[in-house]
N, C-alpha and C positions, 0 to 999 in steps of 0.2 A: 448386856451380859452381866452376870453376877461376878463381882470382884472378890468376894470373900473366899478364902482358901485357894485362890488361884496362885500359881507360881510365876513370879516376875523377876527378870534380870534387868537392872537399870545401870547403864554405864555413866561414868562421870558423876557418881553418886555423892561425893564428899562435900559438895557445895553448890550454891546457885540453884538453877532449875532442877538439876538431878536430885539434889537433896530435898527440894520441895515435892517432887514427884514421889520419892521414896516415902516421905512422911504421909502424904495423902493416900498412897496405896496401903500403908500400914493401918491408917485410920479406918479404911474400908475393909480390913480383915485379910488382906493379901499376905502371902509369904514372899518376902522380898530378899533378893541377893543383890547387894550393891557392889559394883566393880569400879575401882578408881585407882590412880597411882598412889594416893595416900589413904590412910584409914578413914572410914566414914564413922563419925562420932555419933552413933545412935545406939542406945541400949534398949532393945525391944526383943521379946521372945520370938517374934516372927521375922527377925532381921539378921542377916549375916553379911559382914563386910569382908570383901576379898580385894587384896591389892593386885591389880592386873594391869599390864600394859596392853591396851586394846590394839596397838599397832603391831603386836607380836602374835602371829597366827598360832604358834606352838602353845603360848600361854593361854590364848583364847580357847583352843580345843581342850587343853587339860582342865581348865576351870569349868568349861561347859560340861565335859564328861562327868566331872565331880557333882555338878548339879543334877544331872540325869540319874546318876547312881544313887543320890540321896532322895530325890523327889519323883523320879520316874518320867517326868515330862516338864515342859515349860509352856505356860499359856501366853505370857506377855514378854515381849522384848522392847525395851526403850533404849534406842541407840542415841544417847545424848552427849557422850564424850566429844569434846572438840575444843579447839583454841584458834586464835587468829593473831597474825603479826601484821602490824601497820608499817608498810615500807614500800618504796618503789621497787619494782621487780629487779631492776639492774643492781640495786644495793642489797638484795636479799641473799643470804648465804644458802647454798644449795642444800646443806644439811637441814636447814629450817624448812625449806620447801618440802623435802622428803618427809620430815617429821609431821608436817601439817597434813600431808596426804595419808600417811600411815595412820594417824589418829582419826582424822575427820572422815576419811573415805574407806580405806582398806579395813579398818576396824569394823565398820558396818558390814562389809562383804564377809569378813571372817565369821563374825558372830551369827549373822543371818544364815549363812551357809550351814553352820552347825545346827541352827534351830529348825530349819525347814523339814528335815526328815521326820522328827518326832511330831511336829505339828500336822504334817500330812497324815501320819498314822491316826491321829485323833480327829482329823478333818475339822480342826479349829485352831485358832491362835490369832494373835494380833501383834503386828510389828509396827512400832512407832519410830520413825526416823526424824530427828531434829535437824532440819536444814536452817534456813535463815532468809530474811528479806534479801540478803546478799546472794541467795540462790536464784533470784529472778531479776536482779538489777545490779549493774556494775557500780563499784565504789572505788574511786581513785586511791591508789596506794594500798589497796587490799586485793590485788589481782589474784594472788594464790588462794587466799581465803575464799574469794568469789568462786574460783574454779572448783574448790572442794565442795562448796555448798551447791553449786549448779550440778555437780556430779551426784550428790545425795538426792536431789530432786529427780534427776533422770533415772537413777537406780530405782527410786521408789515408784515412779510411774510405770516402769517396766514390770517390776515385781508385783504391783497391784494386779495387773492383767494376767501375769504368769501364775499367781497363786490363788486368785479368786475361784477357779474351778475346784480347788481343794479345801475350800471353806476357811481360808486364811486371809485376814485383812491386813493391808499395808497402808499406813497413813503417814503422809509427809506434813510436818508442821513447820511453817516458815515465819518465825517471829521477827519483829523489829527489835528495837533496843529494849533489853531487859536489865533491870537494876541488879547486876551481879558482879562477881570478881572478874568477869571477862575483860572489863575495861581497865583493870589494874595494870595490864601490860601495854596499854595503848595510851601514851601520854597526851595525845591530841584530844582524847575524849575522857570523860569521867562519868561515873554513875550519878544520876540525879533523879529528883522526884517526878520529872516529866516522863520517865521511862516506865514500862510495865513492871509489875512486881512478879517475882518467880511464882508465888502462890496463885496469882490470877492465871498465868499461863498454864500452870499445873492443873488448875480447875478445868480448863478446856481439854487437856489431854485425858483427864479422868472421864470427862463427858464422852469422849471418843471410845474409851475402853469399855464404858458401861452401855454403849449403844446397843440396840437390839440386833439380832442376827440378820434382820431384813434391811438394815441400814448401814451404810459405809461412808465414812469421811475419807476422802482421797487426799485432797490438798487443803490445808487450813492456813490462811494468811492472817497474821495478827500484827497490829501496829499500835503504837502509843496514840492516845487521843486526848487532847486537852480541849475541853468544851469552853467556848467563850464565856467570860463572866458577865 
């Protein structure tokens, strides 16, 4: 599919993988709306930064309606916003559990639900949901994060089948460790050179978005790889 002049919403756009995806979409000529809690520091004529709490359905709908009013439709949704807390379940505050599900899971439900009707009208569209390796394998002391990312994978697989008859693609991306700010809040781990770079993962996402109408990437598992010297 041609990316130039397509309308894209990318959540979690202010840093890390989201920022890399935004930059690559802009390089390809897309019109990009970045949603994040903080301002996305990009100065580009085809980019607009919006401060949005993706865990708030009212904010999601209001901001999505504004995009439709300005652009008429949306071609790409990249549900990237998310965070994790490293803690045994018994020590985790219930408000943190709720916030993680609000951001990592319910935000995807809210935005995707908004996007589907206009995509159905056009009989085209592509929804990218960023899950994680943690969406297919358990990690001790990250049970809630695991649960949110398993939910993203399950949602994606169901929606892929539900929306395929309407010409809408749904792709679930399951990356391993990416060298981003994600690890700033997890003292047991730190970003390092053995991890994947955000730009390399964004390359793969762009490949999916540019794939021909006759091909569909459903689940993409990405892991760091260190070749032996």
